[in-house]
mmCIF entry with sequence, helices, sheets and N, C-alpha, C, O atoms, coordinates in Angstrom:
data_MODEL
# 
_entry.id   MODEL 
# 
_entity.id                         1 
_entity.type                       polymer 
_entity.pdbx_number_of_molecules   1 
# 
_entity_poly.entity_id                      1 
_entity_poly.type                           'polypeptide(L)' 
_entity_poly.nstd_linkage                   no 
_entity_poly.nstd_monomer                   no 
_entity_poly.pdbx_seq_one_letter_code       MVVEINGKTRELSKSLFPPEIEIGNVVEIVGNKIIVLKEETEKTS 
_entity_poly.pdbx_seq_one_letter_code_can   MVVEINGKTRELSKSLFPPEIEIGNVVEIVGNKIIVLKEETEKTS 
_entity_poly.pdbx_strand_id                 A 
# 
loop_
_entity_poly_seq.entity_id 
_entity_poly_seq.num 
_entity_poly_seq.mon_id 
_entity_poly_seq.hetero 
1 1  MET n 
1 2  VAL n 
1 3  VAL n 
1 4  GLU n 
1 5  ILE n 
1 6  ASN n 
1 7  GLY n 
1 8  LYS n 
1 9  THR n 
1 10 ARG n 
1 11 GLU n 
1 12 LEU n 
1 13 SER n 
1 14 LYS n 
1 15 SER n 
1 16 LEU n 
1 17 PHE n 
1 18 PRO n 
1 19 PRO n 
1 20 GLU n 
1 21 ILE n 
1 22 GLU n 
1 23 ILE n 
1 24 GLY n 
1 25 ASN n 
1 26 VAL n 
1 27 VAL n 
1 28 GLU n 
1 29 ILE n 
1 30 VAL n 
1 31 GLY n 
1 32 ASN n 
1 33 LYS n 
1 34 ILE n 
1 35 ILE n 
1 36 VAL n 
1 37 LEU n 
1 38 LYS n 
1 39 GLU n 
1 40 GLU n 
1 41 THR n 
1 42 GLU n 
1 43 LYS n 
1 44 THR n 
1 45 SER n 
# 
_struct_asym.id          A 
_struct_asym.entity_id   1 
# 
loop_
_struct_conf.conf_type_id 
_struct_conf.id 
_struct_conf.pdbx_PDB_helix_id 
_struct_conf.beg_label_comp_id 
_struct_conf.beg_label_asym_id 
_struct_conf.beg_label_seq_id 
_struct_conf.pdbx_beg_PDB_ins_code 
_struct_conf.end_label_comp_id 
_struct_conf.end_label_asym_id 
_struct_conf.end_label_seq_id 
_struct_conf.pdbx_end_PDB_ins_code 
_struct_conf.beg_auth_comp_id 
_struct_conf.beg_auth_asym_id 
_struct_conf.beg_auth_seq_id 
_struct_conf.end_auth_comp_id 
_struct_conf.end_auth_asym_id 
_struct_conf.end_auth_seq_id 
_struct_conf.pdbx_PDB_helix_class 
_struct_conf.details 
_struct_conf.pdbx_PDB_helix_length 
HELX_P HELX_P1 AA1 LYS A 14 ? LEU A 16 ? LYS A 14 LEU A 16 5 ? 3 
HELX_P HELX_P2 AA2 LYS A 38 ? THR A 44 ? LYS A 38 THR A 44 1 ? 7 
# 
_struct_conf_type.id          HELX_P 
_struct_conf_type.criteria    ? 
_struct_conf_type.reference   ? 
# 
loop_
_struct_sheet.id 
_struct_sheet.type 
_struct_sheet.number_strands 
_struct_sheet.details 
AA1 ? 2 ? 
AA2 ? 2 ? 
# 
loop_
_struct_sheet_order.sheet_id 
_struct_sheet_order.range_id_1 
_struct_sheet_order.range_id_2 
_struct_sheet_order.offset 
_struct_sheet_order.sense 
AA1 1 2 ? anti-parallel 
AA2 1 2 ? anti-parallel 
# 
loop_
_struct_sheet_range.sheet_id 
_struct_sheet_range.id 
_struct_sheet_range.beg_label_comp_id 
_struct_sheet_range.beg_label_asym_id 
_struct_sheet_range.beg_label_seq_id 
_struct_sheet_range.pdbx_beg_PDB_ins_code 
_struct_sheet_range.end_label_comp_id 
_struct_sheet_range.end_label_asym_id 
_struct_sheet_range.end_label_seq_id 
_struct_sheet_range.pdbx_end_PDB_ins_code 
_struct_sheet_range.beg_auth_comp_id 
_struct_sheet_range.beg_auth_asym_id 
_struct_sheet_range.beg_auth_seq_id 
_struct_sheet_range.end_auth_comp_id 
_struct_sheet_range.end_auth_asym_id 
_struct_sheet_range.end_auth_seq_id 
AA1 1 VAL A 2  ? ILE A 5  ? VAL A 2  ILE A 5  
AA1 2 LYS A 8  ? GLU A 11 ? LYS A 8  GLU A 11 
AA2 1 VAL A 27 ? VAL A 30 ? VAL A 27 VAL A 30 
AA2 2 LYS A 33 ? VAL A 36 ? LYS A 33 VAL A 36 
# 
loop_
_atom_site.group_PDB 
_atom_site.id 
_atom_site.type_symbol 
_atom_site.label_atom_id 
_atom_site.label_alt_id 
_atom_site.label_comp_id 
_atom_site.label_asym_id 
_atom_site.label_entity_id 
_atom_site.label_seq_id 
_atom_site.pdbx_PDB_ins_code 
_atom_site.Cartn_x 
_atom_site.Cartn_y 
_atom_site.Cartn_z 
_atom_site.occupancy 
_atom_site.B_iso_or_equiv 
_atom_site.pdbx_formal_charge 
_atom_site.auth_seq_id 
_atom_site.auth_comp_id 
_atom_site.auth_asym_id 
_atom_site.auth_atom_id 
_atom_site.pdbx_PDB_model_num 
ATOM 1   N N  . MET A 1 1  ? 0.849   -1.167 0.000  1.00 0.00 ? 1  MET A N  1 
ATOM 2   C CA . MET A 1 1  ? 0.000   0.000  0.000  1.00 0.00 ? 1  MET A CA 1 
ATOM 3   C C  . MET A 1 1  ? 0.897   1.233  0.000  1.00 0.00 ? 1  MET A C  1 
ATOM 4   O O  . MET A 1 1  ? 1.963   1.246  0.615  1.00 0.00 ? 1  MET A O  1 
ATOM 5   N N  . VAL A 1 2  ? 0.449   2.249  -0.689 1.00 0.00 ? 2  VAL A N  1 
ATOM 6   C CA . VAL A 1 2  ? 1.181   3.510  -0.727 1.00 0.00 ? 2  VAL A CA 1 
ATOM 7   C C  . VAL A 1 2  ? 0.518   4.460  0.267  1.00 0.00 ? 2  VAL A C  1 
ATOM 8   O O  . VAL A 1 2  ? -0.699  4.646  0.242  1.00 0.00 ? 2  VAL A O  1 
ATOM 9   N N  . VAL A 1 3  ? 1.318   5.053  1.134  1.00 0.00 ? 3  VAL A N  1 
ATOM 10  C CA . VAL A 1 3  ? 0.816   5.993  2.131  1.00 0.00 ? 3  VAL A CA 1 
ATOM 11  C C  . VAL A 1 3  ? 1.619   7.289  2.054  1.00 0.00 ? 3  VAL A C  1 
ATOM 12  O O  . VAL A 1 3  ? 2.753   7.316  1.576  1.00 0.00 ? 3  VAL A O  1 
ATOM 13  N N  . GLU A 1 4  ? 0.999   8.355  2.537  1.00 0.00 ? 4  GLU A N  1 
ATOM 14  C CA . GLU A 1 4  ? 1.695   9.639  2.608  1.00 0.00 ? 4  GLU A CA 1 
ATOM 15  C C  . GLU A 1 4  ? 2.011   9.922  4.068  1.00 0.00 ? 4  GLU A C  1 
ATOM 16  O O  . GLU A 1 4  ? 1.125   9.927  4.923  1.00 0.00 ? 4  GLU A O  1 
ATOM 17  N N  . ILE A 1 5  ? 3.292   10.158 4.337  1.00 0.00 ? 5  ILE A N  1 
ATOM 18  C CA . ILE A 1 5  ? 3.750   10.463 5.689  1.00 0.00 ? 5  ILE A CA 1 
ATOM 19  C C  . ILE A 1 5  ? 4.567   11.741 5.618  1.00 0.00 ? 5  ILE A C  1 
ATOM 20  O O  . ILE A 1 5  ? 5.605   11.788 4.959  1.00 0.00 ? 5  ILE A O  1 
ATOM 21  N N  . ASN A 1 6  ? 4.089   12.786 6.304  1.00 0.00 ? 6  ASN A N  1 
ATOM 22  C CA . ASN A 1 6  ? 4.779   14.079 6.307  1.00 0.00 ? 6  ASN A CA 1 
ATOM 23  C C  . ASN A 1 6  ? 5.034   14.588 4.895  1.00 0.00 ? 6  ASN A C  1 
ATOM 24  O O  . ASN A 1 6  ? 6.106   15.117 4.601  1.00 0.00 ? 6  ASN A O  1 
ATOM 25  N N  . GLY A 1 7  ? 4.040   14.424 4.021  1.00 0.00 ? 7  GLY A N  1 
ATOM 26  C CA . GLY A 1 7  ? 4.144   14.948 2.663  1.00 0.00 ? 7  GLY A CA 1 
ATOM 27  C C  . GLY A 1 7  ? 4.939   14.086 1.700  1.00 0.00 ? 7  GLY A C  1 
ATOM 28  O O  . GLY A 1 7  ? 5.092   14.457 0.536  1.00 0.00 ? 7  GLY A O  1 
ATOM 29  N N  . LYS A 1 8  ? 5.448   12.950 2.149  1.00 0.00 ? 8  LYS A N  1 
ATOM 30  C CA . LYS A 1 8  ? 6.228   12.057 1.283  1.00 0.00 ? 8  LYS A CA 1 
ATOM 31  C C  . LYS A 1 8  ? 5.510   10.713 1.181  1.00 0.00 ? 8  LYS A C  1 
ATOM 32  O O  . LYS A 1 8  ? 4.946   10.229 2.162  1.00 0.00 ? 8  LYS A O  1 
ATOM 33  N N  . THR A 1 9  ? 5.533   10.116 -0.006 1.00 0.00 ? 9  THR A N  1 
ATOM 34  C CA . THR A 1 9  ? 4.891   8.819  -0.172 1.00 0.00 ? 9  THR A CA 1 
ATOM 35  C C  . THR A 1 9  ? 5.865   7.692  0.145  1.00 0.00 ? 9  THR A C  1 
ATOM 36  O O  . THR A 1 9  ? 7.057   7.762  -0.153 1.00 0.00 ? 9  THR A O  1 
ATOM 37  N N  . ARG A 1 10 ? 5.308   6.646  0.764  1.00 0.00 ? 10 ARG A N  1 
ATOM 38  C CA . ARG A 1 10 ? 6.087   5.450  1.102  1.00 0.00 ? 10 ARG A CA 1 
ATOM 39  C C  . ARG A 1 10 ? 5.226   4.237  0.808  1.00 0.00 ? 10 ARG A C  1 
ATOM 40  O O  . ARG A 1 10 ? 4.000   4.292  0.902  1.00 0.00 ? 10 ARG A O  1 
ATOM 41  N N  . GLU A 1 11 ? 5.871   3.155  0.455  1.00 0.00 ? 11 GLU A N  1 
ATOM 42  C CA . GLU A 1 11 ? 5.154   1.909  0.219  1.00 0.00 ? 11 GLU A CA 1 
ATOM 43  C C  . GLU A 1 11 ? 5.345   1.001  1.432  1.00 0.00 ? 11 GLU A C  1 
ATOM 44  O O  . GLU A 1 11 ? 6.472   0.720  1.841  1.00 0.00 ? 11 GLU A O  1 
ATOM 45  N N  . LEU A 1 12 ? 4.232   0.550  1.996  1.00 0.00 ? 12 LEU A N  1 
ATOM 46  C CA . LEU A 1 12 ? 4.261   -0.341 3.154  1.00 0.00 ? 12 LEU A CA 1 
ATOM 47  C C  . LEU A 1 12 ? 3.478   -1.607 2.830  1.00 0.00 ? 12 LEU A C  1 
ATOM 48  O O  . LEU A 1 12 ? 2.552   -1.575 2.019  1.00 0.00 ? 12 LEU A O  1 
ATOM 49  N N  . SER A 1 13 ? 3.837   -2.697 3.447  1.00 0.00 ? 13 SER A N  1 
ATOM 50  C CA . SER A 1 13 ? 3.148   -3.968 3.226  1.00 0.00 ? 13 SER A CA 1 
ATOM 51  C C  . SER A 1 13 ? 1.702   -3.885 3.706  1.00 0.00 ? 13 SER A C  1 
ATOM 52  O O  . SER A 1 13 ? 1.428   -3.368 4.789  1.00 0.00 ? 13 SER A O  1 
ATOM 53  N N  . LYS A 1 14 ? 0.780   -4.398 2.893  1.00 0.00 ? 14 LYS A N  1 
ATOM 54  C CA . LYS A 1 14 ? -0.634  -4.385 3.270  1.00 0.00 ? 14 LYS A CA 1 
ATOM 55  C C  . LYS A 1 14 ? -0.869  -5.166 4.562  1.00 0.00 ? 14 LYS A C  1 
ATOM 56  O O  . LYS A 1 14 ? -1.826  -4.891 5.286  1.00 0.00 ? 14 LYS A O  1 
ATOM 57  N N  . SER A 1 15 ? -0.013  -6.127 4.851  1.00 0.00 ? 15 SER A N  1 
ATOM 58  C CA . SER A 1 15 ? -0.183  -6.941 6.062  1.00 0.00 ? 15 SER A CA 1 
ATOM 59  C C  . SER A 1 15 ? -0.023  -6.120 7.345  1.00 0.00 ? 15 SER A C  1 
ATOM 60  O O  . SER A 1 15 ? -0.424  -6.574 8.416  1.00 0.00 ? 15 SER A O  1 
ATOM 61  N N  . LEU A 1 16 ? 0.554   -4.926 7.253  1.00 0.00 ? 16 LEU A N  1 
ATOM 62  C CA . LEU A 1 16 ? 0.716   -4.060 8.423  1.00 0.00 ? 16 LEU A CA 1 
ATOM 63  C C  . LEU A 1 16 ? -0.585  -3.362 8.809  1.00 0.00 ? 16 LEU A C  1 
ATOM 64  O O  . LEU A 1 16 ? -0.728  -2.891 9.937  1.00 0.00 ? 16 LEU A O  1 
ATOM 65  N N  . PHE A 1 17 ? -1.532  -3.296 7.874  1.00 0.00 ? 17 PHE A N  1 
ATOM 66  C CA . PHE A 1 17 ? -2.762  -2.534 8.059  1.00 0.00 ? 17 PHE A CA 1 
ATOM 67  C C  . PHE A 1 17 ? -3.896  -3.416 8.559  1.00 0.00 ? 17 PHE A C  1 
ATOM 68  O O  . PHE A 1 17 ? -3.908  -4.621 8.307  1.00 0.00 ? 17 PHE A O  1 
ATOM 69  N N  . PRO A 1 18 ? -4.864  -2.808 9.278  1.00 0.00 ? 18 PRO A N  1 
ATOM 70  C CA . PRO A 1 18 ? -6.019  -3.590 9.712  1.00 0.00 ? 18 PRO A CA 1 
ATOM 71  C C  . PRO A 1 18 ? -6.841  -4.027 8.488  1.00 0.00 ? 18 PRO A C  1 
ATOM 72  O O  . PRO A 1 18 ? -6.806  -3.360 7.455  1.00 0.00 ? 18 PRO A O  1 
ATOM 73  N N  . PRO A 1 19 ? -7.575  -5.136 8.597  1.00 0.00 ? 19 PRO A N  1 
ATOM 74  C CA . PRO A 1 19 ? -8.311  -5.664 7.443  1.00 0.00 ? 19 PRO A CA 1 
ATOM 75  C C  . PRO A 1 19 ? -9.359  -4.710 6.878  1.00 0.00 ? 19 PRO A C  1 
ATOM 76  O O  . PRO A 1 19 ? -9.702  -4.813 5.700  1.00 0.00 ? 19 PRO A O  1 
ATOM 77  N N  . GLU A 1 20 ? -9.873  -3.788 7.684  1.00 0.00 ? 20 GLU A N  1 
ATOM 78  C CA . GLU A 1 20 ? -10.929 -2.881 7.207  1.00 0.00 ? 20 GLU A CA 1 
ATOM 79  C C  . GLU A 1 20 ? -10.386 -1.666 6.447  1.00 0.00 ? 20 GLU A C  1 
ATOM 80  O O  . GLU A 1 20 ? -11.166 -0.801 6.048  1.00 0.00 ? 20 GLU A O  1 
ATOM 81  N N  . ILE A 1 21 ? -9.081  -1.581 6.241  1.00 0.00 ? 21 ILE A N  1 
ATOM 82  C CA . ILE A 1 21 ? -8.478  -0.431 5.564  1.00 0.00 ? 21 ILE A CA 1 
ATOM 83  C C  . ILE A 1 21 ? -9.040  -0.267 4.156  1.00 0.00 ? 21 ILE A C  1 
ATOM 84  O O  . ILE A 1 21 ? -9.232  -1.247 3.437  1.00 0.00 ? 21 ILE A O  1 
ATOM 85  N N  . GLU A 1 22 ? -9.302  0.980  3.771  1.00 0.00 ? 22 GLU A N  1 
ATOM 86  C CA . GLU A 1 22 ? -9.787  1.298  2.437  1.00 0.00 ? 22 GLU A CA 1 
ATOM 87  C C  . GLU A 1 22 ? -8.986  2.470  1.894  1.00 0.00 ? 22 GLU A C  1 
ATOM 88  O O  . GLU A 1 22 ? -8.383  3.234  2.647  1.00 0.00 ? 22 GLU A O  1 
ATOM 89  N N  . ILE A 1 23 ? -8.991  2.595  0.580  1.00 0.00 ? 23 ILE A N  1 
ATOM 90  C CA . ILE A 1 23 ? -8.317  3.724  -0.063 1.00 0.00 ? 23 ILE A CA 1 
ATOM 91  C C  . ILE A 1 23 ? -8.918  5.017  0.470  1.00 0.00 ? 23 ILE A C  1 
ATOM 92  O O  . ILE A 1 23 ? -10.139 5.154  0.545  1.00 0.00 ? 23 ILE A O  1 
ATOM 93  N N  . GLY A 1 24 ? -8.070  5.955  0.835  1.00 0.00 ? 24 GLY A N  1 
ATOM 94  C CA . GLY A 1 24 ? -8.518  7.251  1.329  1.00 0.00 ? 24 GLY A CA 1 
ATOM 95  C C  . GLY A 1 24 ? -8.649  7.341  2.837  1.00 0.00 ? 24 GLY A C  1 
ATOM 96  O O  . GLY A 1 24 ? -8.901  8.424  3.364  1.00 0.00 ? 24 GLY A O  1 
ATOM 97  N N  . ASN A 1 25 ? -8.483  6.222  3.551  1.00 0.00 ? 25 ASN A N  1 
ATOM 98  C CA . ASN A 1 25 ? -8.571  6.258  5.007  1.00 0.00 ? 25 ASN A CA 1 
ATOM 99  C C  . ASN A 1 25 ? -7.435  7.080  5.597  1.00 0.00 ? 25 ASN A C  1 
ATOM 100 O O  . ASN A 1 25 ? -6.307  7.050  5.105  1.00 0.00 ? 25 ASN A O  1 
ATOM 101 N N  . VAL A 1 26 ? -7.750  7.814  6.662  1.00 0.00 ? 26 VAL A N  1 
ATOM 102 C CA . VAL A 1 26 ? -6.733  8.507  7.441  1.00 0.00 ? 26 VAL A CA 1 
ATOM 103 C C  . VAL A 1 26 ? -6.329  7.538  8.545  1.00 0.00 ? 26 VAL A C  1 
ATOM 104 O O  . VAL A 1 26 ? -7.180  6.971  9.231  1.00 0.00 ? 26 VAL A O  1 
ATOM 105 N N  . VAL A 1 27 ? -5.021  7.354  8.709  1.00 0.00 ? 27 VAL A N  1 
ATOM 106 C CA . VAL A 1 27 ? -4.539  6.415  9.721  1.00 0.00 ? 27 VAL A CA 1 
ATOM 107 C C  . VAL A 1 27 ? -3.517  7.088  10.625 1.00 0.00 ? 27 VAL A C  1 
ATOM 108 O O  . VAL A 1 27 ? -2.933  8.116  10.282 1.00 0.00 ? 27 VAL A O  1 
ATOM 109 N N  . GLU A 1 28 ? -3.320  6.484  11.780 1.00 0.00 ? 28 GLU A N  1 
ATOM 110 C CA . GLU A 1 28 ? -2.288  6.931  12.710 1.00 0.00 ? 28 GLU A CA 1 
ATOM 111 C C  . GLU A 1 28 ? -1.393  5.734  12.999 1.00 0.00 ? 28 GLU A C  1 
ATOM 112 O O  . GLU A 1 28 ? -1.874  4.626  13.233 1.00 0.00 ? 28 GLU A O  1 
ATOM 113 N N  . ILE A 1 29 ? -0.093  5.971  12.981 1.00 0.00 ? 29 ILE A N  1 
ATOM 114 C CA . ILE A 1 29 ? 0.860   4.920  13.309 1.00 0.00 ? 29 ILE A CA 1 
ATOM 115 C C  . ILE A 1 29 ? 1.285   5.132  14.756 1.00 0.00 ? 29 ILE A C  1 
ATOM 116 O O  . ILE A 1 29 ? 1.863   6.162  15.102 1.00 0.00 ? 29 ILE A O  1 
ATOM 117 N N  . VAL A 1 30 ? 0.991   4.142  15.597 1.00 0.00 ? 30 VAL A N  1 
ATOM 118 C CA . VAL A 1 30 ? 1.316   4.205  17.017 1.00 0.00 ? 30 VAL A CA 1 
ATOM 119 C C  . VAL A 1 30 ? 2.191   3.000  17.326 1.00 0.00 ? 30 VAL A C  1 
ATOM 120 O O  . VAL A 1 30 ? 1.715   1.866  17.370 1.00 0.00 ? 30 VAL A O  1 
ATOM 121 N N  . GLY A 1 31 ? 3.467   3.259  17.537 1.00 0.00 ? 31 GLY A N  1 
ATOM 122 C CA . GLY A 1 31 ? 4.398   2.151  17.746 1.00 0.00 ? 31 GLY A CA 1 
ATOM 123 C C  . GLY A 1 31 ? 4.457   1.306  16.493 1.00 0.00 ? 31 GLY A C  1 
ATOM 124 O O  . GLY A 1 31 ? 4.849   1.787  15.430 1.00 0.00 ? 31 GLY A O  1 
ATOM 125 N N  . ASN A 1 32 ? 4.069   0.048  16.613 1.00 0.00 ? 32 ASN A N  1 
ATOM 126 C CA . ASN A 1 32 ? 4.064   -0.819 15.439 1.00 0.00 ? 32 ASN A CA 1 
ATOM 127 C C  . ASN A 1 32 ? 2.645   -1.147 14.978 1.00 0.00 ? 32 ASN A C  1 
ATOM 128 O O  . ASN A 1 32 ? 2.437   -2.114 14.246 1.00 0.00 ? 32 ASN A O  1 
ATOM 129 N N  . LYS A 1 33 ? 1.665   -0.340 15.407 1.00 0.00 ? 33 LYS A N  1 
ATOM 130 C CA . LYS A 1 33 ? 0.272   -0.551 15.020 1.00 0.00 ? 33 LYS A CA 1 
ATOM 131 C C  . LYS A 1 33 ? -0.206  0.594  14.141 1.00 0.00 ? 33 LYS A C  1 
ATOM 132 O O  . LYS A 1 33 ? 0.194   1.744  14.320 1.00 0.00 ? 33 LYS A O  1 
ATOM 133 N N  . ILE A 1 34 ? -1.069  0.259  13.189 1.00 0.00 ? 34 ILE A N  1 
ATOM 134 C CA . ILE A 1 34 ? -1.690  1.263  12.330 1.00 0.00 ? 34 ILE A CA 1 
ATOM 135 C C  . ILE A 1 34 ? -3.178  1.261  12.641 1.00 0.00 ? 34 ILE A C  1 
ATOM 136 O O  . ILE A 1 34 ? -3.836  0.224  12.552 1.00 0.00 ? 34 ILE A O  1 
ATOM 137 N N  . ILE A 1 35 ? -3.706  2.425  13.005 1.00 0.00 ? 35 ILE A N  1 
ATOM 138 C CA . ILE A 1 35 ? -5.091  2.560  13.431 1.00 0.00 ? 35 ILE A CA 1 
ATOM 139 C C  . ILE A 1 35 ? -5.828  3.454  12.435 1.00 0.00 ? 35 ILE A C  1 
ATOM 140 O O  . ILE A 1 35 ? -5.338  4.526  12.078 1.00 0.00 ? 35 ILE A O  1 
ATOM 141 N N  . VAL A 1 36 ? -7.010  3.010  11.985 1.00 0.00 ? 36 VAL A N  1 
ATOM 142 C CA . VAL A 1 36 ? -7.841  3.815  11.093 1.00 0.00 ? 36 VAL A CA 1 
ATOM 143 C C  . VAL A 1 36 ? -8.558  4.864  11.937 1.00 0.00 ? 36 VAL A C  1 
ATOM 144 O O  . VAL A 1 36 ? -9.224  4.528  12.917 1.00 0.00 ? 36 VAL A O  1 
ATOM 145 N N  . LEU A 1 37 ? -8.421  6.135  11.557 1.00 0.00 ? 37 LEU A N  1 
ATOM 146 C CA . LEU A 1 37 ? -9.097  7.232  12.252 1.00 0.00 ? 37 LEU A CA 1 
ATOM 147 C C  . LEU A 1 37 ? -10.385 7.542  11.493 1.00 0.00 ? 37 LEU A C  1 
ATOM 148 O O  . LEU A 1 37 ? -10.390 8.357  10.571 1.00 0.00 ? 37 LEU A O  1 
ATOM 149 N N  . LYS A 1 38 ? -11.476 6.884  11.888 1.00 0.00 ? 38 LYS A N  1 
ATOM 150 C CA . LYS A 1 38 ? -12.737 6.968  11.151 1.00 0.00 ? 38 LYS A CA 1 
ATOM 151 C C  . LYS A 1 38 ? -13.285 8.390  11.102 1.00 0.00 ? 38 LYS A C  1 
ATOM 152 O O  . LYS A 1 38 ? -13.745 8.830  10.048 1.00 0.00 ? 38 LYS A O  1 
ATOM 153 N N  . GLU A 1 39 ? -13.246 9.119  12.217 1.00 0.00 ? 39 GLU A N  1 
ATOM 154 C CA . GLU A 1 39 ? -13.769 10.491 12.233 1.00 0.00 ? 39 GLU A CA 1 
ATOM 155 C C  . GLU A 1 39 ? -12.970 11.397 11.305 1.00 0.00 ? 39 GLU A C  1 
ATOM 156 O O  . GLU A 1 39 ? -13.554 12.204 10.581 1.00 0.00 ? 39 GLU A O  1 
ATOM 157 N N  . GLU A 1 40 ? -11.648 11.278 11.313 1.00 0.00 ? 40 GLU A N  1 
ATOM 158 C CA . GLU A 1 40 ? -10.803 12.091 10.431 1.00 0.00 ? 40 GLU A CA 1 
ATOM 159 C C  . GLU A 1 40 ? -11.039 11.727 8.969  1.00 0.00 ? 40 GLU A C  1 
ATOM 160 O O  . GLU A 1 40 ? -11.048 12.600 8.102  1.00 0.00 ? 40 GLU A O  1 
ATOM 161 N N  . THR A 1 41 ? -11.230 10.439 8.697  1.00 0.00 ? 41 THR A N  1 
ATOM 162 C CA . THR A 1 41 ? -11.497 9.994  7.332  1.00 0.00 ? 41 THR A CA 1 
ATOM 163 C C  . THR A 1 41 ? -12.792 10.613 6.827  1.00 0.00 ? 41 THR A C  1 
ATOM 164 O O  . THR A 1 41 ? -12.854 11.067 5.684  1.00 0.00 ? 41 THR A O  1 
ATOM 165 N N  . GLU A 1 42 ? -13.838 10.640 7.670  1.00 0.00 ? 42 GLU A N  1 
ATOM 166 C CA . GLU A 1 42 ? -15.126 11.222 7.278  1.00 0.00 ? 42 GLU A CA 1 
ATOM 167 C C  . GLU A 1 42 ? -14.987 12.711 6.975  1.00 0.00 ? 42 GLU A C  1 
ATOM 168 O O  . GLU A 1 42 ? -15.645 13.214 6.063  1.00 0.00 ? 42 GLU A O  1 
ATOM 169 N N  . LYS A 1 43 ? -14.149 13.421 7.718  1.00 0.00 ? 43 LYS A N  1 
ATOM 170 C CA . LYS A 1 43 ? -13.946 14.859 7.495  1.00 0.00 ? 43 LYS A CA 1 
ATOM 171 C C  . LYS A 1 43 ? -13.299 15.138 6.147  1.00 0.00 ? 43 LYS A C  1 
ATOM 172 O O  . LYS A 1 43 ? -13.560 16.178 5.543  1.00 0.00 ? 43 LYS A O  1 
ATOM 173 N N  . THR A 1 44 ? -12.457 14.225 5.666  1.00 0.00 ? 44 THR A N  1 
ATOM 174 C CA . THR A 1 44 ? -11.733 14.458 4.416  1.00 0.00 ? 44 THR A CA 1 
ATOM 175 C C  . THR A 1 44 ? -12.480 13.951 3.193  1.00 0.00 ? 44 THR A C  1 
ATOM 176 O O  . THR A 1 44 ? -12.051 14.200 2.066  1.00 0.00 ? 44 THR A O  1 
ATOM 177 N N  . SER A 1 45 ? -13.604 13.235 3.394  1.00 0.00 ? 45 SER A N  1 
ATOM 178 C CA . SER A 1 45 ? -14.328 12.704 2.233  1.00 0.00 ? 45 SER A CA 1 
ATOM 179 C C  . SER A 1 45 ? -15.286 13.714 1.659  1.00 0.00 ? 45 SER A C  1 
ATOM 180 O O  . SER A 1 45 ? -15.973 13.426 0.679  1.00 0.00 ? 45 SER A O  1 
# 
């Protein structure tokens, strides 16, 4: 999956993401976990 971090794109393995991840989701990386921020995602849609 391609993600944008601090304005730069990076490719990360899809296995790092929760199964419910969708294109356009806003996520937060906390330690070694990736969390979907549903409220932030709704604001950007």
